[in-house]
N, C-alpha and C positions, 0 to 999 in steps of 0.2 A: 727630346721626347724619349721616353723609356722604350726599350725593345719589348717584344712579346714575351710574356712570362715574367717581366720585371716591373716593379713600381719604383717611384723616385726614391723611396726610403729603403729599398732592399728587394730580395727575391719574392715573387708572388707564389708562395708554396701551394696555395689552393689550386691555381691554374696549372701549375707544374704537375700536380698529382692527378687532377680530375678532368683537365681539358682533353677532349677526345682527339683534337688535332695535334697535340703534342706527341712527338715520336717517343717510343719506348726507349728508355735509357739502358735497359738490360741490367746486367749485374755489376756494371762499373760503379765504383764508389763515387759519391758526390759530396762536396763539402757541406756538412750540417744537414745531410739528407735524412729521410726516415730510415733508410737502410743502414746508414752509418751509425745512427743512434742506436738501432737495434743491435748491430754487431758489437758496438762498444759495451752495451749492457751484457751481451752474451759472453764476451771475453772476460768481463769482470767476475762473473760467476763460474768461469772455467769451462764453458761449454763450446767455445769456438763459434765461428760464423756459420749459421745454418744455411743449408742449401735452399734454393727457391722452391716453393710449394705451389703446385698447380692450383687454379681457381677452385676446381671441384675435385677434391681429393676423395679417393674411394674409401669406403668404411674399413676395408681390410688394411689399407695403409695407415689410416688414423689409429687403428688399434695396435698396429705393430710398432709405430714410432710415436711416443708421447710428444716429442718436439713437433712433429707434423700435425698431431691432433690439436695442439694449441694454436696452429695457424690455419686450420681448416675453416673455410668460410661457408660451407654448406654441410650440414649433418643430416643423418637419417632421421625422419620424424619419429617421435615416441609412439609406442603402441596406443591405439585408440582406447578410450576409457568409457565405461557405461555412463559415468557422470562427468560431463564436461568440466575440465579444470582440475581433476584429481587423477594422478597417474595410476593409482591402484583401484579407482572406481569407488572409493569410500570417502565420505566427508571426514574432516578432522574431528577428533573426539571433543564434544562440548562446544564446538564452534557455533557462534550465533550470527556470524556474518553471512550475507548471501553467497551462494556458491555458483549456481548455474542460472542463466537467464531462461525464461520460458521460450519455447519455439514460437516464432512469429509467422503469421500468414500475411504475405504482401498485400492481399486484398482486404485485410481487416486490421490495419495498423491502428485505427482509432480505438479499437478494443483493448489495446495494450495498456497495462497499468503498472506503475513503478512498484518496487518491492515494498515501499513504505509511503503512506500519505499522511500528512500532518497539517493541521489547520487550527485556527483560533481567532477569537474576536472578543471585544468588550463593548457592550451596548447597554444603555439604560442602567439597570441595577444588577446586571449579571455579566459573568465572564464565561466564555465558551472555550473548551479545549476538546480537540477531536483527533484521533489517530487510527490508522489501520495498517497492519504489518503482516507480511507473510509468515507462516509458521515454518519451523525448521524442516519439516518433511517436504513441503513445497520448495523451499530454498535449495535443498540438496538434490531433489529430483528434477529441478528445472521446470516446475509446474507453476501456473499463474496463481495469483492471489484470488481465492474464491469469494472473499468478503469485500464488498464495495462500500465506500464512504462518500456521501454527498453532503456538502454544507453550502447553504445558500441564504441570501437575504432578499426578500421581495418587498418592494416599496421603499419609502423613505420617511424620515422623521419618526414621530411617535406612532405612525400608522404602519410601520414596517413589521414584517414577520420573518423570524429566523427559523429555518427548517434544517434539521439534520436527519439524514436517512442512512440506514445500515441494511445492506442486503447480502444474503449468503446463498451461494449455489450448492446444491447437493453434491456430495462426493462422487456418487455413482452416475450422475447425469453428464453426458457429453456436452461440452461447451457451457458448463454451469456458470463459469465466471462471466461469460457474455450475457447470459440470462439475468444474472444478478445486477450487472451494470445497466442493462436495458430497463428492467422493472424499476430500478432506483431513479433513473432519469425520467421515465414516463410519469411516475408518481410525482416527482419534483415539478415537472411541467404542469401537471394538473393542479397541484397545490398552488403554484405560482400564479396561475390564471385566476384562481379563486381566493387569493390571499386577502383581498379587501373584505369579502363576506366572512371569511374565517376569523379575521381579527374582530369584527363586530360581534360574532357569536361568542368568541372567547371573552371579550370584555363584558358581554351581557350574561355570561355564565349559562348559556343555552346548551346544556349538556346533551339533550336529546337530539337537537338539530345538528350539533357537531358530530355526534356518533354516527348518525345515519348518513350525513353528508360525506364524512371521511370514509365510511364503509363503502359508499358508492364510488368514490374516487379510486379507492384501492381496487375495486372490481374492474373499473375501466382500465387501470394500468395493466392488470393481468389480461384483460380482454385484448389489449393492443398486442401483447405477446402472441396470443392465439391467432390473431389476424395475420401476423407475419410468418406463421408456421406453414410450411408447404402442405403438411398433412395435419390438420387441426386435431388436437387432443385436449379436451377440456381439463384434464388433470396434469398435463405435461408441465405447465408453468408452475403449478403449486409444488410439484416434485423438484423442479429445477432451482427455485429461488424462494426464499422467505424474505420479507422486508418489514422493517419497523422504523417508525419516525417519531421525532420529537418536534413540537411546535412551541416556540417561545416568542411572545410579542415583545417588541422593543420598548413599548410604553412603560416607563418605570412605575406608573400607577396600577398596572395590571400584573399581578403575581401568579396568574393561572398558567400552568404548564400542561400541555396536552400530549399524550402518548397514544399511538395507535399502530396497528400493523398485523402481520401474520408471521408464523414460523417461530423457530426457537430463538433463545437469547435471554436477556435479563434486563430488569429495570429495578434499580436500587436507589435508596436515599440515605445519605449520611447526615444524621441529625444528632447533635450533642455527642459526637464521637462514636456513635453506634450506627451500624448499617441496618436498614430496614428493607426487606425484600418486598417490593410492591407488585411483583408479578409471580406468585407461586406457580411453579410449573404444572401442578396438578389441578389448578383451579382457574382456567381461563374464563373470561367473561362470555356470557351466552351470545348467540347471534342476535342481530337486530331483528325486530319483528317484521316479516316480509309483507304484512298487511297494513298499509297506511290507513289511518283513520283520522277523523276530525279532532284536532287538538292533541293528537298523539305526538306530533313533532318528529315522526319517523316516516321514512320512505322505504321503498323496496330496495334491498341490498343486492350484491352480486350473487351469482349462482353458488351453490354449496361448494365449499372447499375447506382449507385449513381454518381453524377457529380465528375469528377476528377479535383482536384484543384492543381495548380502549380504556384509557384512564385519564381523568382530568383532576389535578390536585393543585392546591394553593401552597406556594412556597413561602418559607420564612427566611428572613436574613440569617445567614450562617449555614443554610442547607447546601448540600451538594447532591445533585441529581445525576445519576449515572445510567446511561443506556448502552448496552453492549450486545455483541453477537454471541453465538454459542461458544466460540473459542475462549472467551473471557468469562462468560456466565458460569461455566462449569467450575473453573478454579475459584470463582467468587463464592460459590455455594459449597465448595469442597472444604476439606480440612487442612489445606496446605499452607495456610498462613497468609495468603494473598490479601484477603479482606482486612485482616488486622494490620498488615503492613500499609495498605492504601489508606486505611482510616487514620493511621498515625501521620503519614506523609501529607494527606490532604486536609488535615484539621488545622493547619497553620493559618494565621490571619490573612495571608494573601494566597491566591491561587498559584499553582506551579507554572513555571514557564513551559514553552512548548517542548524543549528537550527533556526537562524533568518529568513532564507528563508522559512522554513516550517511554522513558525509563521505568516509570511506575507501571504502565500498562504491560510492558515487556521487559521484565527484569533481565539484565544481560548475563547474570550468573547462572541462570537455569534455562534448560531447553523448553521451547514452546512448540510442540508438535503441530498444533492447530493455528490457523490465522487468528489474530487478535484485533478486534475493532471496538472502539469505545468512543463515546461522546459524553462529556461531563459539563454540567452547568453549575457554577458557583454563584450563590445569591449574596448580594451585598446589602 
C-alpha cells in the first residue's frame, strides 16, 4: 500500500500541495517540487532564487519590489466605477456589446428580461421572425430593456392564432419596463382566451366586430394595471406603456392580418421591393363609436386614453409585414438608409434566419441608442 501523499505510480503532488494535514516543508528544496522548478527558471534568467513572499503582501511592498508584486496573491481592489465593468466609467467607443447588467430586485426576479430576445416560427403560408434588443444607452448605464416582446400561438391546427405583441415603457416613468411587460402579458392572456372567436371574425372579415372587440380587450388590459396600482391613476398606465399587436391566423386559406394597439411605433409592408407605411404617425384611426346600436357591430370601448389603432389587411404572396416599436420606427422613417438596406436584405426568395434577422434589426456597425423591437411576417 502506498504511504500518505504517494500513489502507486509516483508522488501525489495535489495532496502534497493542498492537503491541510500535510506539514509545511518550509524553504527546503524538494526533488521536482514547485519551488525547485521556480528557482530553476529564475536562475536561468539570472535573477536568483526569490525569497518567500507572505500570503497577503502589503501594497507598499508590492510597489517597491516587482518580483514580490508578481507573487502577491491579494491586491488592492480597483477604484469603483460609475459604470460597472469599466475602469474609467466610460463605455468603449462604438461598442455594441452589453456592458452592465440592470440592477435586480430579489422580490421581482420574474420581471428581469435578457438583453436580447429572439424568436421565430413557420406556420401555414407564413414565416415569423421577432427580436427585441437593448439600446446602447441602456446597455452602458445598466438599465433594463424598456421594450417587451411577446410571441404566442393559441390553439392548434388550422384554427390556431399567432399573436405578436410589442410594448414600450415611457423613459420618464419609474418601473416602465415592468409596466410594459405586464400590459403585454395581460393583453396576451385576454387574446388567448378569446382566440377561437377572433379566428372566426378574421375568417369572416367582420372588421367592425374585430375592431370593437380588440378595443375592449385592450382597455381591459390597461384596467388590470390600474387595479394593481396602490393609488389608482386613470392615465398612469397610458403614460407608462404603449402596446401594439399583430394577429395572424395559421389557416393557409386565410390571408387577413390584423394589427391593433396604442402608443408609438410603426407598421410597414414590403411589397415588390418598396416599403409602404401603413400607419402614418399623423393620421391614427378614430376611436370606436362608444354608442352601440343595432347592426352597428360596435360596442362600448375603454375609457378615453391614447388613440386606438386598428388595421386589417389582406396579404399577398411575397409580402413582408413589419411591426416595430418606436426605437426602430424612427430610423425606418428617417433618411439613414435603414429602410433601403432592409428592403434589399429581405427581398430574397427565403426569409432570413434568426441571426440574420437580428443583424438586420440591429446593425452591429452602428450605435443604437434606443431599444429596437420588431416582428416581421413573410408571406409564401
